[in-house]
N, C-alpha and C positions, 0 to 999 in steps of 0.2 A: 626640385624636390626629392624631399627622402624617402628613400626606399621603405615598402614593407614587407616585411620576411618573418618566417617560423625564426624560433629560437634557434633550433640548432644549426641555422645556419648565420644567424646572429653573432652562437662562439664561435661556429667555424672563421668567421670574417674574424672578430676580435683577437681572434691568437696567431691570426698571420699577421697580423697588422702590429699586432706586441715583440712577436718575434722578427718582425721586420725593418720595425720602427723604432722599437727603444735600441740597439745595438749600432742603430744609425746617429741616434740622437747624441748617444754617450762620444762619440768620435767627435759629434760639431759645437758641444758645451762643454763649456771650463768647470762644473760646478757640481754636483748632484742637486743643490737646493735647482740649479736652473735648469736641471731638466725637469724635477718635479714640479714646477713651475710650467712647464709646455705641457706635462703630461695629466698633468689632474689640476687647471684653472679654475672648478668648481670649487676645489679644495682638499685637502688628502686625511682623510681616505677616496676613497671614488663616489660617496652617494653624500650630497650637502641636503640638509632637505629643510625648509620652515617652516616654522609654526606658525600655525594659522590665526590663534589665539594664545596666547597666554596662557592662559588657564584651558588650553585643547590638547587632548590627546592626537589632534590630524597634522598629517605634518606633509609639505607639497616640496615635491623633488624632482629636479631635472635631469636626463640621463648623462651621463659620465661624457668625458670627451672621449675620448677611445668608443663608448657606443654611438655617440655622434657622426664619427668618424667610419664608422661600420655602413654606415646607413647613408651618409650622403657624400664619402668623397672613397668608397674603398677604390675604384678604379682608378685612380690616381695614390695609389699606395707610393712606386715608384718613384714618383715626384717628390715625396715626402723625404721622400731615405734620404734623397740627394739636395734637397734644396731646404736647407733650415730656415729662410724667410716663407719658403711653401710652406709651411708647419707655422711658421706665426700666425701666417694668414687668415689658415685654417680655423688657428687659437682665438684669434679675433672676432669670425663670422662667429662662432661659438659662445662665445661670450655676449654677443648679442644677441644673440636669441636668446640663450639665459639671463641677460639681464630685462628683459620684457615681460615681467610677470601677471603687467595689470593689461595688455594686449585684448581685448577681448572677442576675438575669433581663437584664442587659445589661452587664455587664463580659467585654470583651474579656482585660483582665489576667487575671480570674478559669479564662477557655477558656486564652490560654496556660500556667498551673498547674496545670492539670489534664493538657495537653500532656505538660510538663517533669519531672512527678514519671516517669513513663513513659521504659524503657529506648528505647523507638523511638521517642518523643518527646523526648527530651534529644541524640540523632543529630542529629538533624533541627535542632532549636532550638540546638543550639551549631557545625549547621553553616554557618548564616548569616552572613559572618563579611566577605564581601567588598563588598558593596554595603547599599544601605539600603531595609530593607521598610517602609513605613509603610503602617498599617493603619486607615482611615477607613469612616465608618459607610457604608452600603448604600444611596441613598435611593430605588433605582428598583423595589425588589421582587424575591424570592429566587432567580429567574433570574438576575438582574446580578449574582449573587456571583460575586469571583474577582479574578484578577488585571487589570490595565492597562495593556499594554505601551508604553512610553515609546518603544519601540527596537525593532521585530524586528531590524535587522542587527543588532544588537548583543546580544541575549540569546540569538541563535538560533548554531545551533554556528558555525564559522566556513568556510566553503569548499562548506555544502551547500546546497538551491533551500529557499525558504522558502515554503511551502503555507499555506492558510489550514483552516478549520475542515471547509472542504465536501472538502478534496484540490486545491483551484483552487490554481494556481502565483500567486505576486505578479509573477516576475519580477526577484522578488530575491535574493541571495546571502548566505547570514550572515557578519560576519568575526566572532564570540562577540568574549569581552572582558567584558558581563555591563551593567544597569545598576541603578539604583534603579526600582524598581516601588511603584504604591500596589495595593494590597490591596482594595477594597470588602466589607465584611463587617461582619453585625449577628447577632449572637447568639441575638435573639430571635426569627427568622424560621426558628428550627431548634427540633427535638425535637418531643416530643408534643404539644405544647401550642403548638408556635410560629406562628405569625403565615404561614408561610409554606406548611402544609398537609402539608410530604411526611413520606413513611414509609417507613421500609427501613432496612437495616444501611447509615451513612456517614450520617444524617440529624440525629447529634445536633450541639448548638452545637461541641464541641472537635474532632469525627469531622469536621464539614464546614472545620471553620480549619484543621485540620490537612492535609486534603486540598489545600484551595490553599494553602498554605504549600509542599508540595513544587515545584507551580510557580512559586510566589515564586522557593524556592529555586537551580530550575534556572535561572531568568531570572538572576539577581541574576549567577551564576555563567559563566552566555553558552554555556550548555549544552544549553538546548533544541534540541529535532528536531524536526520536522513530517512525520517517518515515517509513512508507512499501515500501519492496524491492518486489518482485517476486521473484520466482527462491529462487535458494539456500542461497541467500544475508539475508533473513529478516527482515532487518531495515536499514536507512542510515548510521549509527554506523558502523557495520559491514561489507558493502561496502567499505567506507572510509578508515578502518584499512587494511583489505587485499589487496585495491589498493596501498597504498600508504605500505603497506609491500612489496610489488611486484614490486615498483619502486627501494625497497632497496634490494633487492634478484636479480633483475637486476645489483646494484652494483656491486654486487657479484661475477657477471658476471655467473650469475646461467641462462640456461634459459629454463629452466622449471617453470613456475610461478603457484602459484594458482588460481584456478579456483574460488572458492566461499568460504560460509563461515561454512558450513556442512559440508562440508568434506576436505580432501589435495588433489583432486582430481589435472589434470593438466589443464592450461587454454588453449583452443586452440588457435587457429588465434591469437596472443596477440598485432601481427598491427595493427588488422581492431576490435581493443577493442573499442573505442570508438563510432562505425560504431555500436555497439549493436549486436555482432552474439550473444552473449547469448539470444538473445530475452527476456531481462526483462523491466520489468515497473517500474519508471520511469525510461528511459535511461539515459545508460551513462555520458552524455554530460551536461543533465538538473539537476543528482545528485551530482557531481563535480562544478555544477552554483552556488548550494547552500552552498557547502563546501567552493567557492569560497568567497560567499558573509557575508558568519560568520567570515571565518578566511584569507582576502588579502594578511594579509604581510606572512602568512605560504604555501599560495599556490603560491606567489610570488617568493618564494626563494625555492620551489619548482621548476618553472618554470625554474629557471636558470639556472638549471644541465643540463649539455652538452649531447645530447647521447654519443660522448665516454667517459663518466664516466657510464650512467644508458640507457640504448640503447631502453627500455621500458617504458617511462615516458606521458601516457595520459596528465598527467597535463600539461607540458612545450606544444603541441601536441594543447591542448587546448587554452591556453596563445597565441599560437603563429597563432591559425586562427582568433581567438577576434581581435590584434594586425591588419592581414591582412585586416578584419572589416574597422578597425580604419584608416591604410592607404589610404582604399577606401574612406570613409567616408571625410577624411580632404584633398586631392585630389579634390573629387568634390568642396569642400563648396572652395577651396583656386580658383580652377580652374571657379567658379561662382564667389566670392565675392572677392577676392585677399587673399593676404597673414594672414592665423589666427596662431598667436604662443602657443604653451602650450597646445595645444588639446591634446596630449594622456596623460599627465602629469592630464586632468582634468578624465578620465577613469579609474572607481577602477578597 
């Protein structure tokens, strides 16, 4: 079983391995190419990723060999410096583990497939087209699952101040444009038998990945917005991710939906969600209007999902409310001024 360690410890171990093992390998191997084949069996440079679909900007990667050794065989590092065959056996173990991309217990590809067969999932995955999302194993534990932002200025909406998760200003202003993002996620940490020990709505492997892909998508578009939201949502980004994931859960015919971002408690009175039974501020309609403003096409595609597919869909509910208002306005205008064509097409 691999260790779960924090990033600082991982970097420390990797440095020790590189400093100890690489010189020893140089003594034992005849050519630079032979040494590189041992150190980088996944291909050089260190990260080799598989594109999920030819038209997709989602990539699935496995950890580098050096990272794998730091997690699995760090205590045997002295053996690796003296016994080339021991190093080769480690390489074979690593390659065997990396060559099983469709093992149901560990496969990110399987989770993406489970997401894609659903309408909500197809809307999400086919929207990730602007920048790359690279999914690689999370080595730190379930709490570290998530998107690692390469450049907050690029992923945050243009002109809006950037705040951290606790609502403290970073002093920077978003410029938008989006950026490639790294998403650290390991399926085996989730689900009833997952190593993370999480229970409740949204804790199955595909559901956890779906939630994080919402964040990744908005980062690649450069429209993330750290607008504070009261209660246990923290900010607009977490509100959007929880709500859209709940629509996904509803499509899976789950009646228990997630209540907030802080924990995995059950949402009460989901049929009255838009009426703000959670007493959050800003209220849900206003927050979804912000989502609609920056992602009108995504909003529209989600609104087209029929209640027979997903019974819980506040995006559709809000869309229908606005459509009724437009219908009323068109009727009023036409009653007063005569026929008015294509008014609805002018409404965002």
